[in-house]
Each structure stands twice: as structure tokens, then as C-alpha cells.
N, C-alpha and C positions, 0 to 999 in steps of 0.2 A: 520760269513759269511753272505753276503747279497744274495738276490735271483739272482742277476746278476752274481754271482761267483760260481754257482753250478757246472760249468764245467770249472775249471781252466786249465791252460796249463798242458800238461802231465808231470807228475813227478815233477812239480814245487812245492817246499815246500809251505805250507799254511801260509800266512802272517797274522799278527795280524788284518789287516783291513778286512780280510775275515771272521772274527768271527761274531757270532750273540750274541748280548748282553744278550738276554733273556736266551739263553742256558747256558752261563757262570753264570748268576745270579742263575738259578735253580740248576746248578751243584754245585755252592758254597754252597747254602742252604743244598743240599743233603749231601755233604761230611762232613759238620759240624754236621749235624744230625746223620750221621752214627757213628761218634765217641761216641755219647751219648748211642747208642745201644751196640757198641763193647766194651765199657769200662768194663762192667761186665766180659766179656770173657778174657780180659787182666788181670783183678785184682783177679778173683776167679778161683779155680779149675774147670775144665769142668765137674767134677763129680757132682757138685751142679746143673748144668743146665741139665745134663742127667737124674738126679734123680728128676727134676722138684721140687726142694726144695722150699717150701714157705718161706716167711720172718720168722726169728726166733721169738718166743713169746716175747722176750725181745727187739725186734727192736724198735728203737725210732720212734716218730711220723715223724721226718724228713726223716728217712730211708724209711718208708712206703710210704710217699708222693713222695720221689725220684723214687721209683720203679713204682708208679702209673703214674708219668710223662713220664717215658721211655715207658711203655706199651701203654699209651694212645696216645701220640703225636709223637713218633719216631719209635717204633718197626714196622718193615715191610714197613712203609711208605717211609722211606728214601732209603732203598734198592730198592724198586719199582721205585721210581723216577730216581735213578741213572741208573737202568737197562734200563728204557725207553730212557734216554739220550744217553746211550751207543749204542742203536740201531740207533739213529740219527748219531752218529759219524761214524758208519760203512758206511753209505751212503756218508757222507761228505768226507771221505777219499777215498772210493772205487768207488764212482760214480755209473753209470749204469753198468749192467753186460756186456754190449757190449764194454765197455772201458777196453780192456785187460791189458793195461799198468797200469792203476790205480787199477785194480783188483789184479795184481801181487803185487803192492805196499801194498795193503790192507792185502794180505796173509802174506807178510813179517812182517808187523806191528803186526798182530795177532800172528805170530810165535814167535816174540820176547816177546810179552805179555805172551804167554804160558810159556816161560822160566822164565821170571821175576816172574810170579805168583807162579810157582813151587818153585823157590828159596825163595820167600817171605814166603810161607807157611811152607816149610821144615826147613828153617833156623831161621826165625824171629818170625812168629806168625801163629799158626795153623788155625786161623779163616780167612785166606786169601780168597778173592772172585775173584781176578784177573784171576786165572786159570779157574774158572767157566766161566767168561766172554770171555776168549779166546776161549774155547771149544764151547761155545754158538755162538760166533761170526763166527766161521767156518761153523756152520750150518746156521746161519741167513744170511750170505752173499749171499746165493742162492736166498733170497727173496727180496733183496734190490731194485730191479727194479719193484716190484709190485706197483700198484696204491695205493693212499691213501685209497680209498674205500676198496680194497681187504685186505690191511694190517689191517685196523680197523675191518673189519668183521671177518677175521680169527683170528687175535690176540685178538680182543675184546671178541669174543665168547668163546675162550679157557680160557681167563682170568676170564670171568664171571663164567664159569663152575668151575674153581678152587676156586673162591671166595665162590660159593655155597657149594662146598665140604668142604672147610675150615670152613665155618659158621656152617654147620651141624655137622662136626667133632668135633669142639670145644664144641658145645652144648651137643653132645652125650657123649663125654668124661667126661663132668661135671655131667652127669645124668646116669652114668652106675649103674646097680644093685649092691648093696653092695658086694655081693660075687665076682662078676667079678672085681669090683674096687679093692678089697682086693687082689685078685690073681695078678692083673696087678701091684699093688704097690709092691708085694713081688718079682716080676721079675725085678724091676728096680734096678740100682746100689745102694748100701748102701751109704747113705750120713750122717752117724752118725758123731758126732764131732771127734771121733777117726779116722774114715776113711778119713775125710777131712784133718785133721792135717797130716796124713801120706802122702797124696798127696802133701801138701804144703812142708813138709820136703823133699820129693823127688825132687821137683823143686828147692829148695834152698840149696841143699846138697853141693854146692860149685863146683869150677872148671867149667866144661862144662855141669853140670847136667841139667841145665834149657834148654840147647839146645837139649840134648838127650830126655828130657821129651816132649819138643815141637815137635820134629820130630816124636816121637812115637805117640803122640796125632794126629798129622796131617796125618800120614800114615794110621792111623786107621779110620779116618773120611773121608778123601778126596775121596776114591773110592766109598763111599756110598753117600756122599753129592752131588757130581757132577751129577751122573745119576738121583738122586731124584729131583734136582733143575733145570735140563736142560729143562724139559717140562714146567716148570713155567717161566723160564727166557726168552726163545726164543719168546713166545707169547707177553711178556711184551715189548721186543725189537720191535716187529711188531707194537704194539700200539704206542710206542714212535715215530717210523718213520712215521707211518700213521698220527699222530698228527702234525708232522713237515711238511710233504708234504701237509697237508690240511691248513697250515698256523696258526695252533693253538699255537705252541711254539714260533713262531715269532711275536705273538700279532696281527695277521691279521684276526683271526676268529671273527665272530659277537659277540658283547658284551653279547648278550643273551646266547651264548654257555658257556661263562665263568661264568655268573651269575647262570646258571643251575647247574654247578658243584659246585659252592660255596654253593648253597642252599642244594643240595642233599648230598654232601660230608660234609658240615658243620653240617647238621642234624645228619649224621652218627657219626661224631666226638663228637657231644654233647651227643648223647645217650651212646657212648662208655665211655665218660668221667664220666657221671653221674653214670652209672651202675658200672664202674670200681671203682669209689670212694666208692660206697656203699659196694662193696666187700672188698676193702682195709681197710675200717674203721671197718668192722665186726670182724676182727681178724683172727688168723690162723685157717684154716680148716672150716671156716664158709662162706657160699655163699648165702646171702639173695636174690640174683637175680635168683636163680635156673638155673644157667649156662648161662644166657643171657649176662652177662658181658664178658664171654669168647666168646660167639657167635658173639658179636658185633665187635670182632677183625677181622672177616673173610673178611670184605669188605675194607681192607687196600688200594687197588688201587683207590677206590672212594675218600678216604681221601687224597691220593696222588694228585689226580686231583683237589681237593679243594685247597691244598697248591699252586699248579702250577697256577691255575686260579687266586687266590688271589694275588700272586706275580706279575703275568703278568698284571693284571688290575692296580695294584699299580704302576708298571713301565710305564704304559700308562697315569698316572694321574699326578697331581701336587705333589704327594708324591713320585715321582720317586727317589729322593735322599735317601729315606728310604731303598730302595733295592740295592743301589749302593755298600754297604759294601760287598755284596756277590759276586759281579762280579770278582774282582781280585782273590778271594779265588777259584772261579770256573775255572778261567784261569790257575790256578796252581793246579787243583784238583788231578792230579796224584802225584805230589810232596807232596801235603798236606796229601793225604791218606797214603802214605808211611812214611811221617814224623810223623804222628800220631802213627804208629807202633813203630818207633824208640824211640819216647818219652815214650810211655806207657811201652814198654818192658824194657827200661832203668830204669823206676821208679818201676816196679813191680817184675821182675824176672831176669833181666840180672845181671851177677856177678859183674858188675861195678857200679850198682845203689844201692839205699837204700833198695831194695827188700821188698816192701810193699805187696807182693803177699799174698792173704788170710787174710790181716789185715784190709783193709778198708771197712767201711760200705758204703751203697749206697750214703748217704749224703756226705761222705768224697770223694767218687769218683766223685760226681758232682762238687766239688771244683776243682779237677784236670781237669775235662772236661771243666769247665768254663775258667780256666787259659789257656788251649790250644786253645780254641776258640778265646780268646782275642789275643793270640800270632799270630795265623794264620790270623786273620783279620788285624792285624797291619803289619806283615811282608810281606804279599802278595803284597799289593800296593807298599811298599818300594822296594821290589825286582824288580817289573815290571817297576819301574821308570828308572832303569838302564839296564834291560834286557828284551828281547822280549818275553820270556816264562820262565816257571819254570825250574830249573836245571835238574830234572828228565824227564820232557817233552822234553827238549833239547836232553838228552841222548837217549831217546827212539826214537826220530825223527832221530838222527844221525845214530843209528843202522838200522832203517828202510830204510833210503835212501842210506846207505852204504858209507857215506862221512861226513866230518865235515861241519856243518852248522853254520852260524853266531849266536851268542847268545846275544851279546851286541846290544843295540839300536843304530841305525845310528844317528850320531850327526848332 
């Protein structure tokens, strides 16, 4: 969408020419990166994550490096970027609060997302984030007419406070007194090999067992996950829309603004990478950084803005072609996100697949992630050559407008 189309005709479907290339590029980068983080949740029992299980002592070097890559370059950063961009989409669909017709359209769109997210989590994969986005969207839509300054001040202040809390929390958890640490460890779920195997067996028991296990896991987590993440998600949406209204996401901010985030976020990423590497190489149960490796993870939004700034500057330079592969992926982000679920569940726990659940190491999961990345980078532009949007984007849009909309490109 260009600046001249911020107020399209009422209830007119948004056309491809209304899109902003940078938003699609960033969204494509985010949705690919999200898979790298989510892969573990598809492939391993949630028990391992709830128990904060470290890599086993016999983990290969490739496995240790694989986890370091996820923690350093992807964890929290991709979700943060996707959340910011979702805040932008709220405004692009709903417009100003004074536009009652578009506001009604936005609420219908979020209502359908609420249903899709609930079905996605309950039936396919317990780690769904769409339901959280729908709930957050209903809260955030009240803020969409705020000025860029107000959005950035309010959303940015809350986000910075959360980053400080996360940084201190990570450091504090790594430096608990031994007695308290032992007591907390004793209260965590048991992740012994026998307990993990029992969970794997329950998921792969045959018939609809995996669907029952998925629903049980989702219904046990969603009521706590959404209220916990809502105060984090809405401020990030504010920051995203504030950056859009200020021209940052469309590439119109001063070059110095992007360079500032590249320097600050890049420095944070470098510190996180070095400290995380030292901890990863030290072996199980050893942290030579004294908790600083964990604390450096707290400023994930800053690293997110590093990625965004770097990609936007590349898109403004002679290296624009290097960012082009992400644009079609981002135009089909909804389809690609849900197709990631269909592929991963089919590979790991669905009764019709090879059922690799609980079997793959981190390095083996990276091979699967890489293959899906290649597939989505290839199929997205091929699909968009013939169709104006992804198949699930089309379905969601038809449901929102309450009528069949064209999908094929006009000849």
C-alpha cells in the first residue's frame, strides 16, 4: 500500500497495488524465522520446554550449535517483528476510528481470525499465536488513530520496561542462591528419559491420539499464555504502527535512524552471540558468563529493529534484489504460516506421516526447516504469478467481506 491509498474506497477489497513492498519483505523474513523457533515445539514434547531441559550431555557439536543459532538469531526476534507488522495491518484494514464501515470490516476480520486461531490451536498445533493476535487486535483497534508520536511513546515505554524486566529476570534466574534454585528445579515437571518417552508414546499411540494430546496441551496452555502475552503484544503493535506512521517501515525515515538501530541492535546481537557461544561451548550445567548470556536475550526488540533497519536499507540500495526473495513469502504469510503447521505436524505427529516426534536432534530439525524455507521461497512467487494472493489469504478475505472475491490474476 502506498501513502496515497491509506484511505481506499469503503469496503473495497485491498488490491495488490495497494501493498507496501517493505512490509511484505519484513513479513516474509519474519514468517521464515518463526519456523526456526517453532520447529522444536513441533518435534519435541512440550515437557522438555516446560522443564527447561538443557542439551543432553551426549549432544553433538552440530546440535549445540543449532540451538545456539535459534536462541541467538531467531528466538523472540521474529515474533516481535511479526507482532509489530500485525499492528500495521490493523490500521491498513481498519483505517481511522472515525471510519465506521472499515472499523466494522476490521472487527469481522479479527472475529474470523479468532475462530481460525482457536481451530488451529485446538486441532492442529498447540503453539498457535493467531488467537493471541486476534484478542490483542480487538484491544489495539482502539489505539489505531493515535499519532505516531503517541504510539511510539506509549508502546515504546512499555516495551522497554518489559525488556528491562526480562533482562533482570533472565540474569536473576541464572544467579539464584543454590537452595532456591534446587527448590525451583524440584517444582518443575520431570523430564527424565522415561517421562519424555511416555509423552512421546502417548502422542504416537495411533488413531486420533495425537489430536487428543494436542488439544489437551493447548487447552492447558492457552488460558494462561494469552493473558500473560497480551500486555507484551499490544505495546509491540503500538510500536509497529508508530514506526509505520512515522515512515520507518516504508523506508522514508532518515538514514541515520536506520544506522542507529543497526549499530545498537547489532552490538546487542554481537554480545548475545559471543556470550551465548561461550555458554554453549562450556557444556551442560556450566555458565562461564555468570548469567550474562541469558540476560543479553532480554533486549530482543532492539535486535528486531536491527534486522528491520538492515533489510530496509538493503531494499533502498543497489542490493535490493537480495531482499526480493522475502517479498512473495510475506505476501502469502498467512498461508505460509499455516502451511508450516500442516507440514510439520504431518512429519512429526500426525497419524498419516512418518511420526518423527521425539526422534530428531536439533541439527536434524534444521534440515527440515531449511527444506521448508526453500519450498516456501520457491512456491510463493510461482503461486503469485497466477493468483493475486495466497489461498488462505483469499479465504480469510472472502469470509471477512462476506462474498466470493476474485483470486486469479486478471489477464
